[in-house]
C-alpha atoms as one frame of an Amber mdcrd trajectory, in Angstrom:
protein
-125.694 144.277 -31.251-126.764 140.576 -32.164-126.530 138.905 -28.540-130.442
 138.061 -28.460-130.667 134.671 -29.231-126.705 133.833 -27.684-128.246 134.922
 -24.239-130.613 131.846 -24.561-127.496 129.754 -25.549-123.732 129.152 -24.462
-121.996 132.078 -25.790-123.737 134.691 -23.735-121.049 136.921 -22.886-123.783
 140.043 -21.861-123.234 138.605 -18.398-126.470 137.513 -17.602-124.237 134.843
 -16.382-122.568 136.815 -14.594-125.272 137.726 -11.931-125.655 134.241 -10.937
-121.960 133.976 -10.739-121.579 136.984  -8.119-123.513 134.722  -5.998-121.102
 131.794  -6.039-117.480 133.641  -6.543-115.646 130.393  -5.525-116.621 129.210
  -8.462-114.581 132.168 -10.601-110.690 132.399 -11.500-109.669 135.375  -9.059
-108.053 137.664 -11.756-107.213 140.044  -9.082-104.772 138.007  -6.981-103.676
 135.863 -10.349-104.467 132.622  -8.481-106.638 129.898 -10.121-109.893 128.907
  -7.947-111.418 125.572  -9.784-114.395 124.968  -8.936-115.447 122.040  -7.017
-118.538 121.825  -9.310-119.146 121.042 -12.895-118.621 123.690 -15.436-122.011
 124.907 -17.136-121.955 123.061 -20.643-122.694 126.300 -21.818-119.419 128.244
 -21.230-117.523 124.955 -21.554-114.189 124.848 -23.380-112.952 121.948 -24.835
-109.627 122.184 -26.818-109.552 121.141 -30.061-113.656 121.007 -30.127-115.714
 123.670 -28.944-116.516 126.506 -26.682-120.062 127.242 -25.554-122.094 125.906
 -28.114-120.254 126.708 -31.247-118.348 123.809 -32.624-114.970 123.539 -34.785
-116.627 122.348 -38.379-120.108 123.712 -37.588-121.751 124.847 -40.627-121.846
 128.769 -40.259-125.369 129.100 -41.377-126.001 127.650 -38.080-123.707 129.915
 -36.302-125.547 132.684 -37.868-128.610 131.563 -36.691-127.566 131.477 -33.029
-125.590 134.553 -32.570-126.801 136.777 -35.710-124.801 139.161 -37.883-121.136
 139.952 -36.595-120.377 143.211 -35.212-117.445 143.275 -37.502-116.028 140.946
 -40.140-112.788 140.450 -42.774-113.454 138.547 -45.532-110.618 137.307 -48.246
-110.613 134.401 -50.742-113.200 132.437 -48.931-111.668 133.045 -45.509-113.102
 134.973 -43.040-113.058 136.337 -39.334-116.551 137.244 -37.836-116.182 139.338
 -34.169-119.351 139.538 -31.572-119.120 142.207 -28.769-120.851 141.710 -25.951
-122.931 144.449 -24.314-120.613 145.001 -21.562-118.189 147.717 -21.019-115.006
 147.735 -18.776-111.867 149.349 -18.536-110.370 146.646 -20.596-112.784 147.110
 -23.209-115.858 144.905 -24.632-115.497 141.206 -24.224-115.882 139.469 -27.703
-116.111 135.900 -29.082-114.239 135.539 -32.750-114.937 133.097 -35.223-112.782
 132.037 -38.554-114.256 130.247 -40.937-113.657 128.981 -44.553-114.795 126.621
 -47.408-115.640 123.431 -45.751-114.313 121.357 -48.990-113.503 122.212 -52.775
-117.280 122.266 -53.868-117.157 125.635 -52.076-120.916 125.391 -51.022-120.367
 125.096 -47.139-118.373 127.395 -44.941-117.317 126.014 -41.357-115.740 126.910
 -38.407-111.981 126.357 -38.059-111.016 128.444 -35.120-113.415 129.861 -31.946
-111.556 132.754 -29.903-112.928 134.349 -26.918-111.957 136.714 -23.988-113.991
 136.362 -21.131-113.268 134.325 -18.384-116.849 133.046 -18.131-115.819 130.345
 -20.175-113.658 127.378 -18.661-112.397 124.355 -19.456-113.421 120.881 -17.164
-110.829 121.563 -14.726-111.328 125.339 -14.691-108.624 127.245 -16.320-110.015
 130.530 -18.249-108.585 133.774 -19.332-106.975 135.732 -16.730-104.347 133.464
 -15.336-100.679 133.574 -15.790 -98.648 131.343 -18.174 -97.207 129.258 -15.147
-100.993 128.280 -14.443-101.801 127.403 -17.989 -98.662 125.300 -18.210 -99.880
 123.213 -15.319-103.235 122.170 -17.786-101.308 122.571 -20.566 -97.542 121.385
 -20.351 -96.450 121.115 -24.011 -97.750 124.668 -24.961 -94.921 126.576 -26.932
 -94.323 130.439 -27.921 -95.209 131.106 -31.296 -94.902 135.409 -31.722 -95.044
 138.065 -29.843 -97.001 141.232 -31.168 -97.026 144.928 -30.553-100.878 145.856
 -29.880-102.384 149.175 -31.017-101.396 150.378 -27.518 -98.214 149.828 -28.058
 -98.194 147.073 -25.067 -96.789 143.543 -26.033 -98.658 140.513 -26.674 -97.308
 137.130 -26.543 -98.920 134.080 -28.357 -98.948 130.492 -27.124-100.164 127.090
 -28.614-101.014 123.720 -27.158-100.799 122.518 -30.362-101.121 118.638 -29.996
-104.616 119.517 -27.621-106.062 122.401 -29.973-106.022 125.419 -27.868-104.079
 128.398 -27.770-103.199 131.443 -25.552-102.396 135.432 -25.895-100.652 137.184
 -22.716-100.742 140.396 -22.116 -98.309 141.763 -19.081 -97.789 138.236 -17.678
-101.866 137.548 -18.225-104.110 135.621 -20.577-106.114 137.895 -22.301-107.694
 135.287 -25.047-107.745 131.682 -25.991-108.624 129.954 -29.214-109.733 126.607
 -29.495-108.516 125.182 -32.941-108.426 121.801 -34.857-105.786 119.470 -32.728
-102.515 119.268 -34.650-102.904 122.183 -36.667-101.232 125.225 -35.264-102.984
 128.131 -34.306-101.376 130.460 -36.574-101.945 128.410 -39.791-104.550 130.798
 -41.166-104.626 133.103 -43.909-106.325 136.103 -42.184-104.825 138.292 -39.434
-107.672 138.924 -36.651-105.568 141.921 -35.347-104.131 143.448 -38.774-103.162
 146.596 -36.617-100.632 144.486 -34.405 -96.923 144.143 -35.360 -94.987 141.405
 -35.318 -92.136 141.567 -33.334 -90.023 138.360 -33.593
């Protein structure tokens, strides 16, 4: 696990942050009731999601060498033709599995010297937009924040559950929904579709539409 440096940065999902958030539960989305509680306080910059720009302290366009210095080696990676997904898992374990940060990268230009960040995907609800939107909320709640969101695809995951992918292309943020709740969000460049990539993050998922 390579989260030692990450704990000191915004992409710590080993839940050191959870310890402080338990003291201020009013600042968290209520994933049990399905309602969205928007904090009256400013979102911690270390866990801020900015559509079309960044998640925590990782930004679109950032040199992957800088990312590696922050996160260390990924726990899983899949690469081909100069493009790659890297996944870093948190150390916490729940009934729904481990939270993760996944980063899609490719060469910045035709010189093929530098790889940079093209997409950032997270599953932990520690990360929020400025107005408090995180994973664990309904599609209707998500549409309140991103009314231009559109359905892209639906997949059967490894458990044969249906995962539906939505994207707010103009703003640069996409969402995955399972059983009516968002399970992941992905920041990508504005006006470039979420699924406009070469590699598939979950090759075991089967497209059903």
